[in-house]
C-alpha positions, -999 to +999 in steps of 0.1 A: +204+872+486+186+904+497+160+904+470+183+895+441+169+869+417+202+855+405+236+845+419+267+837+399+290+808+408+318+788+393+343+761+403+378+774+413+410+759+425+414+759+462+444+782+460+421+809+446+397+810+476+405+838+501+412+829+537+382+828+560+360+806+581+346+789+550+380+772+546+381+758+581+355+730+581+359+698+562+326+681+555+319+645+564+312+634+529+344+615+526+343+600+561+339+562+559+318+559+591+299+581+614+287+568+648+250+570+655+235+581+689+235+552+713+263+532+696+282+510+720+320+515+727+346+493+742+377+513+754+410+496+762+444+513+759+466+489+778+472+452+782+464+423+760+433+433+740+401+415+748+386+406+714+352+393+727+335+424+738+299+430+726+305+465+713+302+481+679+332+504+683+366+494+697+387+523+710+423+512+711+458+527+712+472+539+679+508+530+686+503+498+705+479+483+680+491+467+648+475+469+614+469+431+617+449+436+650+428+463+634+422+441+603+411+413+626+386+436+644+373+446+611+368+410+602+347+407+633+325+435+622+340+461+646+346+498+639+381+507+651+388+541+668+424+548+675+436+568+705+466+591+706+476+622+726+474+654+705+481+678+734+509+660+753+543+645+748+548+609+760+584+599+764+577+562+756+562+568+721+581+557+690+581+593+677+592+609+710+625+621+694+605+643+670+596+667+698+621+696+704+625+707+740+611+742+734+576+729+727+575+708+759+558+723+789+548+712+824+542+676+833+507+663+834+496+658+870+497+621+878+512+610+845+549+604+847+569+610+815+541+631+800+543+668+793+520+694+778+527+707+743+527+742+729+499+736+704+507+770+688+540+755+674+540+744+637+562+714+647+534+701+669+510+702+640+535+684+617+538+656+642+501+653+646+497+651+608+521+622+608+501+605+635+469+610+616+486+595+585+496+565+606+460+560+617+449+560+581+477+537+571+469+512+598+432+511+588+417+530+617+381+542+610+384+571+634+406+588+659+404+600+695+429+628+700+434+632+738+445+662+759+430+689+737+423+711+766+457+725+775+443+760+779+423+747+810+454+733+826+488+744+840+505+736+808+535+760+811+523+780+782+499+809+780+474+791+758+441+809+750+407+795+744+409+808+708+442+791+702+428+758+715+397+762+693+419+767+662+441+737+671+411+714+677+394+725+645+427+717+627+428+682+642+392+675+632+396+688+597+428+669+591+412+637+604+382+641+580+406+648+551+419+613+557+384+598+558+385+593+596+357+602+620+369+621+651+361+625+687+364+656+710+382+646+742+377+666+775+372+701+761+337+703+774+335+741+776+340+744+739+319+714+728+290+734+716+312+755+693+331+725+681+301+702+676+300+708+637+336+696+634+335+665+656+315+633+655+312+626+692+326+639+725+340+621+755+344+639+788+364+621+815+351+632+849+346+617+884+310+604+888 
């Protein structure tokens, strides 16, 4: 306060707050669960789900897992993390028709039927908000948005590191608005900057 002995403050409506970085971070106060260091994960995205794994957190596919499966895992004392791709289009998903052609980029190397997204497009954000709503409706405790590193890949779009940061912060904030914890997937170069917004990070690399 630079020597001042007093400061004035008051509650205001959110619409009265000017734009700035202070509006970009959602705190974890409303998040139902936060993973501790050393917590154990079981990660399975395909096939019949194995329900007998000795792990605290189950990481499963958002679309392929029913609310009943998630409820059953909760009944077993498991925390449920729901996977979806936030940076790519997958032609087999139930909401695939929501993606206009102009926001679809190059194919992901090695993944047939999957294409990078133009994360700058408002339509992409709208679709991801609907996916986060679905995660909350199904009872997921957290989300794992994948492919949030398009700027590091041959996406077909001139994505900058700054644009990727803003998009990833958007995903984290919107997850937390819904009471979901959230993981950073594969954007290791920006992990230090994004650490305040995410609850854990997963970097898939060859060992």
